[in-house]
Z-matrix of the N, CA and C atoms (Angstrom, degrees):
N
C 1 1.436
C 2 1.497 1 109.94
N 3 1.321 2 117.81 1 -27.53
C 4 1.450 3 118.23 2 -179.04
C 5 1.499 4 110.25 3 -67.22
N 6 1.342 5 119.11 4 -30.41
C 7 1.500 6 120.45 5 178.03
C 8 1.490 7 108.78 6 -68.58
N 9 1.326 8 118.09 7 -39.51
C 10 1.457 9 122.50 8 178.85
C 11 1.553 10 108.52 9 -63.63
N 12 1.296 11 116.63 10 -42.12
C 13 1.447 12 121.88 11 -177.41
C 14 1.524 13 109.25 12 -63.46
N 15 1.356 14 115.48 13 -44.02
C 16 1.463 15 118.98 14 -179.00
C 17 1.540 16 111.59 15 -67.80
N 18 1.310 17 117.84 16 -37.71
C 19 1.430 18 121.66 17 176.79
C 20 1.528 19 111.39 18 -63.77
N 21 1.343 20 115.03 19 -46.95
C 22 1.484 21 119.03 20 -177.95
C 23 1.571 22 107.65 21 -64.42
N 24 1.336 23 117.46 22 -40.02
C 25 1.467 24 118.63 23 -177.15
C 26 1.501 25 111.36 24 -65.53
N 27 1.357 26 115.49 25 -39.42
C 28 1.491 27 119.09 26 -179.06
C 29 1.513 28 109.98 27 -69.66
N 30 1.363 29 117.47 28 -41.48
C 31 1.458 30 120.85 29 -179.21
C 32 1.513 31 109.66 30 -63.80
N 33 1.331 32 118.67 31 -45.89
C 34 1.440 33 121.62 32 179.63
C 35 1.559 34 112.01 33 -62.21
N 36 1.326 35 115.15 34 -38.04
C 37 1.486 36 122.33 35 178.36
C 38 1.511 37 109.65 36 -58.74
N 39 1.397 38 113.03 37 -41.42
C 40 1.467 39 116.62 38 -174.69
C 41 1.553 40 110.05 39 -80.08
N 42 1.353 41 115.86 40 -31.53
C 43 1.462 42 120.71 41 -177.21
C 44 1.509 43 115.14 42 -73.89
N 45 1.309 44 118.63 43 -38.53
C 46 1.452 45 124.79 44 -176.13
C 47 1.508 46 112.32 45 -128.77
N 48 1.293 47 116.11 46 157.12
C 49 1.485 48 121.52 47 176.05
C 50 1.498 49 108.53 48 -73.08
N 51 1.372 50 117.64 49 123.26
C 52 1.410 51 125.27 50 -176.42
C 53 1.530 52 110.20 51 -96.41
N 54 1.313 53 118.81 52 118.52
C 55 1.476 54 121.09 53 -179.23
C 56 1.528 55 108.49 54 -91.72
N 57 1.340 56 115.48 55 -35.16
C 58 1.505 57 119.76 56 -175.12
C 59 1.512 58 106.96 57 -133.44
N 60 1.311 59 119.92 58 110.32
C 61 1.429 60 124.59 59 -179.97
C 62 1.531 61 111.46 60 -67.59
N 63 1.318 62 119.24 61 -38.25
C 64 1.453 63 123.36 62 178.44
C 65 1.518 64 110.26 63 -60.32
N 66 1.375 65 113.71 64 -44.14
C 67 1.490 66 116.22 65 179.09
C 68 1.508 67 111.84 66 -65.36
N 69 1.342 68 117.89 67 -38.93
C 70 1.475 69 120.14 68 174.22
C 71 1.527 70 110.07 69 -61.32
N 72 1.274 71 119.44 70 -45.33
C 73 1.466 72 123.10 71 178.47
C 74 1.550 73 110.52 72 -58.36
N 75 1.313 74 117.24 73 -46.08
C 76 1.494 75 120.57 74 -179.98
C 77 1.509 76 109.43 75 -62.51
N 78 1.342 77 115.85 76 -44.71
C 79 1.469 78 120.37 77 177.78
C 80 1.522 79 111.80 78 -56.36
N 81 1.310 80 118.97 79 -48.70
C 82 1.420 81 121.98 80 -179.33
C 83 1.531 82 110.92 81 -64.22
N 84 1.369 83 115.40 82 -39.77
C 85 1.424 84 119.96 83 178.55
C 86 1.496 85 111.32 84 -60.72
N 87 1.322 86 117.90 85 -46.76
C 88 1.506 87 121.35 86 175.82
C 89 1.450 88 113.00 87 -59.95
N 90 1.383 89 116.32 88 -43.77
C 91 1.503 90 119.12 89 -177.80
C 92 1.464 91 110.29 90 -63.47
N 93 1.333 92 119.49 91 -46.31
C 94 1.451 93 122.09 92 -176.94
C 95 1.633 94 110.78 93 -70.15
N 96 1.322 95 118.31 94 -34.04
C 97 1.451 96 121.51 95 176.72
C 98 1.547 97 107.74 96 -62.63
N 99 1.321 98 117.44 97 -42.12
C 100 1.479 99 121.81 98 178.54
C 101 1.545 100 108.90 99 -62.84
N 102 1.328 101 116.55 100 -41.22
C 103 1.484 102 117.49 101 179.34
C 104 1.509 103 110.01 102 -62.13
N 105 1.333 104 117.58 103 -45.29
C 106 1.485 105 121.57 104 178.80
C 107 1.474 106 110.46 105 -61.62
N 108 1.328 107 117.81 106 -40.07
C 109 1.529 108 119.60 107 177.14
C 110 1.486 109 111.88 108 -65.21
N 111 1.306 110 118.83 109 -34.98
C 112 1.459 111 123.79 110 -179.19
C 113 1.524 112 107.90 111 -70.83
N 114 1.332 113 116.77 112 -37.74
C 115 1.504 114 120.08 113 178.10
C 116 1.484 115 108.84 114 -67.36
N 117 1.328 116 118.62 115 -44.26
C 118 1.424 117 121.02 116 175.92
C 119 1.457 118 115.22 117 -57.75
N 120 1.423 119 113.39 118 -46.51
C 121 1.453 120 116.70 119 175.87
C 122 1.500 121 113.83 120 -63.06
N 123 1.315 122 118.56 121 -33.05
C 124 1.447 123 120.04 122 177.86
C 125 1.516 124 110.90 123 -68.52
N 126 1.351 125 116.22 124 -36.90
C 127 1.452 126 118.00 125 178.55
C 128 1.559 127 111.12 126 -71.79
N 129 1.355 128 116.96 127 -39.96
C 130 1.486 129 119.67 128 173.38
C 131 1.484 130 110.59 129 -60.69
N 132 1.363 131 117.09 130 -41.45
C 133 1.471 132 118.95 131 -178.36
C 134 1.576 133 110.11 132 -62.62
N 135 1.317 134 115.92 133 -42.09
C 136 1.441 135 120.52 134 178.17
C 137 1.570 136 110.59 135 -63.73
N 138 1.294 137 117.67 136 -44.33
C 139 1.437 138 119.97 137 178.98
C 140 1.530 139 111.37 138 -63.21
N 141 1.369 140 115.56 139 -41.67
C 142 1.396 141 121.49 140 177.23
C 143 1.474 142 113.84 141 -59.74
N 144 1.322 143 114.05 142 -45.83
C 145 1.494 144 123.33 143 177.87
C 146 1.596 145 109.51 144 -59.41
N 147 1.313 146 116.24 145 -44.34
C 148 1.458 147 120.72 146 178.78
C 149 1.530 148 109.55 147 -62.47
N 150 1.305 149 118.52 148 -42.83
C 151 1.447 150 121.40 149 177.89
C 152 1.518 151 112.39 150 -61.70
N 153 1.346 152 116.07 151 -43.17
C 154 1.426 153 120.88 152 176.14
C 155 1.503 154 113.76 153 -59.47
N 156 1.374 155 114.71 154 -39.38
C 157 1.452 156 118.07 155 178.12
C 158 1.554 157 110.46 156 -66.50
N 159 1.369 158 116.52 157 -36.16
C 160 1.448 159 117.99 158 177.34
C 161 1.508 160 111.03 159 -65.69
N 162 1.333 161 114.06 160 -44.20
C 163 1.491 162 119.66 161 177.46
C 164 1.521 163 112.60 162 -59.86
N 165 1.356 164 114.85 163 -40.46
C 166 1.481 165 117.23 164 177.94
C 167 1.503 166 110.77 165 -64.40
N 168 1.374 167 117.92 166 -38.70
C 169 1.420 168 119.45 167 177.87
C 170 1.524 169 113.45 168 -62.74
N 171 1.352 170 114.41 169 -43.18
C 172 1.501 171 118.78 170 178.72
C 173 1.496 172 110.15 171 -64.68
N 174 1.385 173 116.69 172 -40.05
C 175 1.440 174 119.37 173 178.88
C 176 1.484 175 113.50 174 -62.22
N 177 1.362 176 118.04 175 -42.34
C 178 1.401 177 122.66 176 179.20
C 179 1.556 178 109.00 177 -66.89
N 180 1.284 179 119.52 178 -34.24
C 181 1.425 180 122.51 179 175.46
C 182 1.472 181 113.26 180 -65.75
N 183 1.331 182 118.04 181 -37.46
C 184 1.447 183 121.82 182 -179.03
C 185 1.486 184 109.52 183 -73.81
N 186 1.393 185 117.76 184 -33.95
C 187 1.463 186 121.32 185 177.18
C 188 1.553 187 107.46 186 -63.82
N 189 1.284 188 115.82 187 -44.32
C 190 1.442 189 120.39 188 -178.77
C 191 1.529 190 110.76 189 -62.07
N 192 1.347 191 117.86 190 -42.25
C 193 1.443 192 119.93 191 177.94
C 194 1.520 193 113.26 192 -66.28
N 195 1.338 194 116.33 193 -36.63
C 196 1.484 195 119.46 194 176.80
C 197 1.514 196 112.05 195 -66.47
N 198 1.342 197 115.88 196 -39.74
C 199 1.427 198 119.75 197 176.53
C 200 1.540 199 114.11 198 -61.23
N 201 1.338 200 111.27 199 -41.92
C 202 1.453 201 117.70 200 176.65
C 203 1.526 202 112.26 201 -63.72
N 204 1.299 203 117.80 202 -39.18
C 205 1.464 204 123.09 203 177.15
C 206 1.543 205 109.09 204 -63.42
N 207 1.328 206 116.76 205 -41.65
C 208 1.506 207 117.11 206 178.53
C 209 1.558 208 110.52 207 -68.79
N 210 1.309 209 116.67 208 -33.23
C 211 1.472 210 118.83 209 174.73
C 212 1.497 211 110.08 210 -58.40
N 213 1.288 212 115.73 211 -48.27
C 214 1.466 213 121.02 212 179.57
C 215 1.470 214 113.24 213 -61.12
N 216 1.305 215 115.98 214 -42.88
C 217 1.473 216 122.25 215 177.71
C 218 1.560 217 110.33 216 -62.63
N 219 1.356 218 115.72 217 -39.25
C 220 1.497 219 120.59 218 178.36
C 221 1.540 220 107.93 219 -63.04
N 222 1.355 221 116.10 220 -43.52
C 223 1.442 222 117.80 221 179.47
C 224 1.593 223 111.66 222 -61.78
N 225 1.292 224 114.87 223 -41.30
C 226 1.472 225 117.52 224 177.45
C 227 1.538 226 111.15 225 -62.90
N 228 1.330 227 116.06 226 -46.79
C 229 1.429 228 117.43 227 178.11
C 230 1.557 229 115.45 228 -60.06
N 231 1.352 230 112.63 229 -35.64
C 232 1.458 231 115.62 230 177.30
C 233 1.522 232 111.22 231 -66.57
N 234 1.336 233 116.30 232 -38.47
C 235 1.440 234 119.35 233 177.87
C 236 1.516 235 113.72 234 -67.28
N 237 1.300 236 116.32 235 -34.48
C 238 1.501 237 120.43 236 177.63
C 239 1.430 238 107.71 237 -72.56
N 240 1.378 239 121.59 238 -38.10
C 241 1.436 240 123.40 239 178.65
C 242 1.563 241 110.25 240 -62.22
N 243 1.289 242 116.88 241 -40.24
C 244 1.475 243 121.30 242 178.16
C 245 1.557 244 110.62 243 -61.82
N 246 1.305 245 113.89 244 -42.92
C 247 1.513 246 118.18 245 177.73
C 248 1.542 247 109.46 246 -60.11
N 249 1.323 248 114.69 247 -48.63
C 250 1.491 249 118.60 248 -178.95
C 251 1.546 250 110.55 249 -60.99
N 252 1.312 251 115.26 250 -38.42
C 253 1.501 252 118.38 251 177.04
C 254 1.519 253 110.87 252 -60.40
N 255 1.321 254 114.79 253 -45.01
C 256 1.481 255 114.98 254 -178.72
C 257 1.528 256 112.91 255 -67.48
N 258 1.354 257 115.21 256 -38.51
C 259 1.444 258 120.78 257 177.71
C 260 1.608 259 109.30 258 -62.29
N 261 1.343 260 114.64 259 -40.21
C 262 1.428 261 120.08 260 -179.77
C 263 1.487 262 110.73 261 -66.21
N 264 1.314 263 117.69 262 -38.44
C 265 1.495 264 121.69 263 178.18
C 266 1.546 265 109.11 264 -63.17
N 267 1.310 266 115.41 265 -45.19
C 268 1.471 267 120.03 266 178.94
C 269 1.507 268 112.29 267 -60.48
N 270 1.385 269 117.07 268 -45.11
C 271 1.431 270 118.80 269 177.34
C 272 1.504 271 112.53 270 -65.43
N 273 1.282 272 119.98 271 -36.35
C 274 1.451 273 124.54 272 175.83
C 275 1.559 274 113.18 273 -64.30
N 276 1.319 275 112.46 274 -40.11
C 277 1.474 276 115.35 275 176.90
C 278 1.556 277 112.15 276 -69.10
N 279 1.329 278 114.07 277 -43.09
C 280 1.421 279 121.15 278 -179.68
C 281 1.585 280 109.49 279 -61.86
N 282 1.324 281 116.48 280 -43.39
C 283 1.409 282 118.66 281 177.90
C 284 1.511 283 114.37 282 -64.47
N 285 1.328 284 116.65 283 -37.37
C 286 1.457 285 122.03 284 178.89
C 287 1.552 286 108.76 285 -66.83
N 288 1.383 287 118.75 286 -40.47
C 289 1.449 288 119.27 287 178.90
C 290 1.517 289 112.34 288 -69.38
N 291 1.285 290 117.83 289 -35.19
C 292 1.491 291 120.42 290 173.66
C 293 1.477 292 111.42 291 -64.00
N 294 1.315 293 116.51 292 -40.75
C 295 1.470 294 119.56 293 -179.79
C 296 1.505 295 109.44 294 -66.60
N 297 1.342 296 117.89 295 -41.67
C 298 1.469 297 121.04 296 178.77
C 299 1.498 298 111.15 297 -62.83
N 300 1.405 299 114.36 298 -41.61
C 301 1.441 300 119.53 299 179.21
C 302 1.514 301 111.80 300 -63.07
N 303 1.324 302 118.97 301 -44.69
C 304 1.515 303 119.47 302 176.69
C 305 1.485 304 112.97 303 -61.38
N 306 1.319 305 115.03 304 -41.37
C 307 1.472 306 118.35 305 178.83
C 308 1.533 307 111.50 306 -65.92
N 309 1.240 308 119.93 307 -37.13
C 310 1.515 309 122.55 308 177.66
C 311 1.562 310 108.60 309 -70.08
N 312 1.382 311 116.77 310 -40.74
C 313 1.417 312 118.51 311 179.34
C 314 1.517 313 112.47 312 -66.24
N 315 1.330 314 117.56 313 -40.48
C 316 1.425 315 122.42 314 178.80
C 317 1.527 316 111.01 315 -66.84
N 318 1.319 317 117.21 316 -38.89
C 319 1.481 318 121.07 317 177.18
C 320 1.504 319 108.63 318 -64.28
N 321 1.294 320 118.24 319 -46.10
C 322 1.508 321 122.44 320 -176.80
C 323 1.545 322 106.54 321 -64.64
N 324 1.275 323 118.75 322 -45.02
C 325 1.459 324 121.35 323 -179.29
C 326 1.536 325 110.89 324 -59.81
N 327 1.324 326 114.97 325 -40.99
C 328 1.496 327 119.76 326 179.96
C 329 1.539 328 107.65 327 -64.99
N 330 1.392 329 116.27 328 -46.94
C 331 1.467 330 118.44 329 -177.73
C 332 1.491 331 112.76 330 -61.94
N 333 1.378 332 115.89 331 -41.41
C 334 1.462 333 117.49 332 177.37
C 335 1.531 334 116.02 333 -64.46
N 336 1.342 335 113.67 334 -36.92
C 337 1.496 336 119.66 335 177.97
C 338 1.522 337 107.99 336 -68.73
N 339 1.261 338 119.31 337 -38.57
C 340 1.438 339 123.86 338 -177.63
C 341 1.564 340 110.03 339 -71.57
N 342 1.243 341 116.51 340 -38.29
C 343 1.468 342 119.94 341 -178.54
C 344 1.522 343 111.68 342 -87.98
N 345 1.343 344 116.03 343 -26.60
C 346 1.434 345 119.99 344 -176.41
C 347 1.460 346 117.20 345 -85.49
């Protein structure tokens, strides 16, 4: 940056009439310091952007993993629901057989009492 400052100082000295060399030197020093700051900001911005891209990639990966976990949980719940449906069918069938058995027994008892 010192080379740039020297070149700018010399070019400005030749281009315009310089009344105060110290003022010109300070002006060039401020100008080049701002350029260095902008370069540093640009580099920091690029690094920050790259970190954000990495974070976004990790975030997308985590979302994918969570969705996969939910899919597995849904599969488990479906399997449990199927088991409950089969148990429910068994209980419904057992209840209907018991009901039919009681009706048949009550009918037979009534017939025996009526005939007997």
